[in-house]
N, C-alpha and C positions, 0 to 999 in steps of 0.2 A: 557426494563423491561417487555416485553410481553404484554403491554397494547395495546388493539386493538381499542380504542375509537378514532374516527375521527369526525370532525364537518363539515357539509356542509354549505358553505357560500352562500350569495345571488348571487354571480357570478356563482354558479353552480359547483364550485370546492371544494376540501376537504383539511382541515388542521388538524394536530394532536392537541390533547388538550394541549400539551406542547407548541404549538406555540401561544396559546391564553393566555390572563391574567387568573390567577387562579380564579376559580369561586367556592366559598365556598358552594353554595347550591347544587352543583352537576348538570352537564349538563343533565344527564339522567332524572332528575326529572322535568326539565322545558322545554325540547325540545322533539319534536316528533321523533320517529324512522324514519330514511330516507327510509326504505323499503329494501327488499331483493336485489333489483338491485344494491344498493350501495355497496354490499359486493362481487359483481362479478368483478374479475380482468380481464380486456381485455388488456393483455400485448402482445406486439410484442416480439418474441423470436428468437434469432439466436445463434447457437452453435459456440464455439470458444475454442481454446486450448492455454494455456500459453506457451510461448517460454522460458521465464526466471523466476527466482524467483520473486514473485510479492507481494507487499504490497497492499491489498485491503482496501481502505480508505473510511471514512464516507462522504467525498466530494472530488472532483477532484483537490485537492491541496496537496502538500507534507507536509504542516503543519497541516493537518487534522488527526484525530485519526485513527490508524490502527485497522481495525476490524478483519482481518485475514491475516496470512502469508501463501501464497500459493506457492507450489513448481512448478517447470517447468513440463510441460506435463500434467498439471491438466486441465480437461475439465470444462468450465464454460458456463453458459447460459446468454447471454446479452439481456437486455430489452430496452435500449435506449442509445443515444449518446449525448455527450456534447462537443461543439467545442472550448470552451473558458477556458479549464483547464490549469494547469501549464504545460509548455512545457517540455517534456521528450526527450532529444537529439534534435529532430527537429519537434516533433509532439505534438500539444496541445490537441488532441482529447482524451477524456476519455469515458469509457462506464460503465453503471451501470449493475450489475449482479443481478440474482434472489436472492442473499443473501443480497441485499440491500446496497452493497458497490461498490465502483468505482475502476476500473483498467485502467491503461494507455494503449492506443491502441498500443504503441510501444512495449509492453510486449507480444503481441499476435504473433502467427506464421504468421497469414495473416490478412490483413485489412478486417474487416467485411463489407458486402454490406449494408451500412446504409440506402439505399433506402427502405429496408424492416424493418427498425427499427424506432421507434418514436424518436423525439427530446425530451431529458429529461426535457427541459424547465428550469425555475429558480431552483437553487439548495438550499434546505433548510439547516439550521444549525442543525446538528444532534449531540447532545452531546453523548459521548460514554456510559455514565451510563444509557441513555434512549434508546440505540440501541439494538435491539434484533436480534442476529445472530444465525440462526438455523443450520448452516451446521457443526458446531463442529470441524472445521479445526484447531482451535487454542483456547487456553484459554485466549487470549488477551482481549476478550470482557468481561471477568470476573474480570479484574484487578480493583484496586481501582483508583479513580480519581487522576491524578498526582498532587502533591502539586504545588501551585503557588509561583513563586519566584519574588521578587521585582526587582532584578538585573539580566539583561540578558547580557551575554558577546557579544562582537562585532562579534565573529564567529557565535554564535547561531543566532544572529539577521539576518545573511545572509541566514539562512534557510537550510533545507536539500537539498542535491543534489543526485539524484538517477535516473537512472543509472549514475555512476560516470566515467568520463574519466580521465586517468592519462597518463603520458609520460614516457617511459622507460629511465632510467638514467644510465644504464650499457651498455656495449658493446653488451651483450646478456642477456636476462632474460628468463630462462627456466620456462615453465608452466607445473606443475606436476599434476599427477592424484589425489594427496591428499596433505595436507598442511604439508609435511615433506620433508627434503632434500633427503631422501632415496626412495621417490616415483618415479614412472616412468615419464619420460619427454614426455608430449603429444604434446607440441608445443613450439617453441622458438621465442620470440619477439626480435627485434633488437633495437639498440640505437635510441632514439627519436621517436619510433613508438608509436602511440596512441592506448591505450588499454581501453576497457570498463569493469567496474567492477560491480558485482551484490551484493556482501556482503563481510564481513571480518570475520576472525576467528583467535583466538590465539592458536597456536599449543602447547604452554606451559601451560597446565592446572593447574600448581602448582603456578601460579601467576607471572611467568616471562613474559618478553615481546618478543614474537616471532610471529609477526602478518603477516598473509597472506591474500590474496584476491582471491575470485573466479571470474574469468572473464566470459564474455559472450561466450567464447569457452569452458566453463565448465571444466576448469583446474585452478590450483592455482599458483599464483606468490608471491614471497616475497615482502612485502611492501617496503623493503629497496632497491629494484631494480627499483623503480620509483622515479622521482623527487619529487612528492607529497607524503603526508602521509595520506592515506585514513582512517586510524584508528583514526585520530585526530578529534578535535571538528569541524573543518571547514566543513567536509563532513557529520558528524553524520550518518555514514553508518550503516545499520542493520547488526547484526551478523548472520552468516550462520546458527547457531544453532536454530534460531527462526523459520526457515522454516522446521525444522526436528521435530516439535511438542514438543519442550522442551524450551519454552520461559523463559528467565531469568528476571531480574529486568527490569520493563518497561522503566526505565530511564537510563539503562546501555549503550545504544547506543548514548546517547545525550551528 
């Protein structure tokens, strides 16, 4: 929400006013200013580039709010690392960016040298309506809070899976330059080959069902060519359109 008020604790560290009990009198009225030194950010910074389409989240877990959808080959600045995040493929490390959200290390072209980065320390709960994203990469930070549901399906309870691996169920699965049968074949996967997916897209914009997935080879396979159904609730995969700057209904992927 753009609020810059932080409170210094007796331990010498800072918390946002939203992390403390609401104080009706106003913190500014009863507490002294911490001084100009408190406004200087001494951040460790390391440059990195995203290898895959990436959801930058408010915390290093896949059930945390998405702050921005970032395309491949986007440059980001990393400020710290966290070793206990949700494992992506085989890597539990996540890194915080200067936009205040976290990306999985697995989504980077190269592992950053964490010797030169700070440990992020304990991760606070950041509610999306109180999160201020300055980079303008996506309108996702402007969305309304998702409604709460009393009933959660068994599939949803298992959580999001991203990046997703599926197994080819046909003798051959052509991977095309776009999500149409008429597009050029870039690569061919074979029966029972494991393939990693980034996002899903429906080639039939008129409401029909013609689902494709973009792989980590940056080509598209038909979802019917795999044993699994990545467009289903089990995976809750993001749609590829979200990374093109045209997000749809926030709950459409769930």
